[in-house]
N, C-alpha and C positions, 0 to 999 in steps of 0.2 A: 589456568588457574594458576595460582600465587602458591608460593613455599612459603611454608612450618616457619616456624623461630624457634629458637628453644630458650624458655626461661630460665631464665641462669638466674633473678632473685627471686628469691621463694613467697619473699612482703606481698611482690603483686597477687601470690596465687591467696591467700590468708588474707588479706585487710578485706573487709565492704568494699564496690565499689560506690555506695549510695556516704554520703556525712550526713551526720548529724544537724539538721539545723538549729544555732542556739537562739529561742527566743529573747528579744530583751524587748524591754518597753515598742522602744522606737519602732521594730521588723514589726509588731504587736500591732502599732496604729498604721503602719506602711501598710501591710496585710489585708487590713479594717478599712481601709481607702480603697483600695483595689478590689475588695467588695461588691463596697457600699456605693460605689457608682455605678456599674454597669446595673446593681439590682435597684435602685432608683429608679433610674431609668424606663426600667422595668415593668415598674409601678407604677410609672407615672403615667405609660402607656395602657399598663391594664385601667388603669380609673379614667383617663379620656377616651378612653374606647367605651364606659360604658358597664363595664360588670358591674354584679349585686355587689354590697355593702356590706355581705358576710367572705367574701375572696377578700372583696379591700383589707380589712378587721385582720384577716386572719395572715394575709399576704405581712402586713404589720407588726401582729405582734405573733408570728413562728421567732423571726430574729432577736426579736426581743429577751423573748424566752430562752430561744435556744445561748446565744451569748451570756444570756446576764446566768443561767446554769454554772454553765461552763463556769464564767468567772468568778462566781460563789463557789466554785467547788475547787476550784485551783485554789482562792484564797485560805479558804478552809484547811488545804494539807500542802499548803507550801514549806519550805524548809524555813525557819526562822532565823 
């Protein structure tokens, strides 16, 4: 069994452990690329396996509508 340590600094107990990410355009672009590469690979695999056209259209249109809606919402609600 390990020994317990007494914490003398109260700041360690009151601050959250998680840090908020400050999204900049560069970080958003990098995150988008990191999500787009695996999704494109899955999409290419689905197309090459002979999936129905409806599924392919749905797989292409869902991220476009989803991220387009979020970017529209962000642009309408951001502080100038």
